[in-house]
matplotlib code that plots the C-alpha trace (Angstrom):
import matplotlib.pyplot as plt

x = [177.4, 176.3, 174.3, 173.8, 170.4, 169.7, 167.2, 165.1, 162.6, 159.4, 157.2, 153.8, 154.9, 152.8, 150.3, 150.1, 149.9, 153.0, 156.5, 157.3, 160.6, 161.9, 164.7, 165.8, 167.9, 168.2, 167.4, 167.8, 170.0, 170.9, 167.3, 167.2, 169.8, 167.7, 164.3, 163.1, 163.2, 163.3, 163.2, 162.6, 161.2, 158.5, 157.5, 154.4, 154.0, 150.5, 148.3, 150.7, 150.0, 151.3, 149.0, 146.7, 148.7, 148.9, 151.6, 152.7, 155.2, 155.7, 154.0, 154.3, 153.8, 153.5, 153.8, 152.7, 154.9, 153.4, 150.7, 147.4, 145.8, 143.5, 144.7, 142.9, 143.2, 141.4, 139.0, 138.2, 139.2, 140.2, 141.7, 145.2, 147.4, 150.3, 150.6, 148.5, 149.8, 148.8, 149.3, 149.3, 149.5, 150.5, 148.0, 146.5, 145.9, 146.4, 147.3, 147.8, 147.2, 148.3, 145.0, 146.6, 148.3, 151.8, 154.0, 152.9, 155.8, 155.8, 158.2, 157.7, 159.1, 158.6, 159.1, 159.5, 157.0]
y = [91.5, 89.1, 90.2, 88.0, 88.0, 89.5, 87.5, 89.6, 88.4, 90.6, 89.9, 91.5, 93.1, 96.3, 95.1, 91.6, 88.2, 86.2, 86.5, 86.6, 86.2, 88.4, 87.2, 90.5, 89.8, 93.7, 96.7, 100.4, 101.7, 98.1, 97.7, 98.5, 101.4, 103.2, 103.0, 100.3, 99.8, 96.1, 92.6, 89.8, 86.4, 86.6, 83.7, 83.9, 80.6, 79.4, 81.9, 84.8, 87.9, 91.3, 94.0, 96.1, 99.3, 101.9, 102.5, 106.0, 107.1, 103.5, 100.5, 96.9, 93.6, 90.2, 87.0, 84.0, 81.0, 78.6, 78.4, 79.9, 82.9, 85.8, 89.1, 92.2, 95.2, 98.5, 96.7, 93.8, 90.2, 87.7, 84.2, 83.8, 80.9, 79.9, 81.9, 84.8, 88.3, 91.3, 94.8, 97.8, 101.3, 104.4, 105.1, 101.7, 99.8, 96.2, 93.2, 89.5, 86.5, 82.9, 80.9, 77.6, 74.8, 75.3, 78.3, 81.0, 82.2, 85.2, 87.3, 91.0, 94.0, 97.5, 100.3, 103.9, 106.4]
z = [30.1, 32.7, 35.8, 38.8, 40.5, 43.7, 46.0, 48.2, 50.8, 51.1, 54.2, 53.7, 50.6, 49.9, 52.5, 51.2, 53.2, 53.8, 52.5, 48.8, 47.0, 44.3, 42.2, 40.7, 37.5, 37.0, 39.1, 38.6, 35.8, 34.8, 33.4, 29.8, 30.2, 33.0, 31.3, 33.6, 37.3, 37.7, 35.8, 38.2, 38.7, 41.6, 43.7, 45.8, 48.0, 48.5, 50.4, 50.0, 48.1, 47.0, 48.4, 46.3, 45.3, 42.6, 40.1, 39.9, 37.1, 35.9, 34.2, 35.1, 33.2, 34.9, 32.9, 34.8, 34.5, 36.9, 39.6, 39.9, 41.7, 41.6, 40.0, 41.0, 38.4, 39.1, 41.4, 39.1, 40.2, 37.6, 37.9, 36.5, 35.5, 33.4, 30.2, 31.5, 31.4, 33.6, 32.2, 34.5, 33.1, 34.8, 37.6, 37.7, 41.0, 41.3, 43.5, 43.2, 45.5, 45.2, 45.7, 44.5, 46.5, 44.8, 44.2, 41.8, 39.8, 37.4, 35.5, 36.4, 34.5, 35.8, 33.2, 33.9, 32.4]

ax = plt.figure().add_subplot(projection="3d")
ax.plot(x, y, z, "-o")
ax.set_aspect("equal")
plt.show()
């Protein structure tokens, strides 16, 4: 099966800054036979962010492909860059901001509890 991506523009996503772009490869029931919610490449232009939020009933994994930023996880800020992975368990709070001068790109997988 081949699934075509859906491109979604998200201004001020979850209270964040700027507009991010989500290239959703799979969403809803397509994601691992309904066990996941989304598999996507997420692009944050310089200065943009995904607002600090909580995951309820799902986990999320970020894999940074390029760019640099600050990842906030349960109140702790950490620099991130290519090859870094952010892991959010059910109930965790997190957000991410592009603090670099080029796009921050990451693969995101949201998995249902």
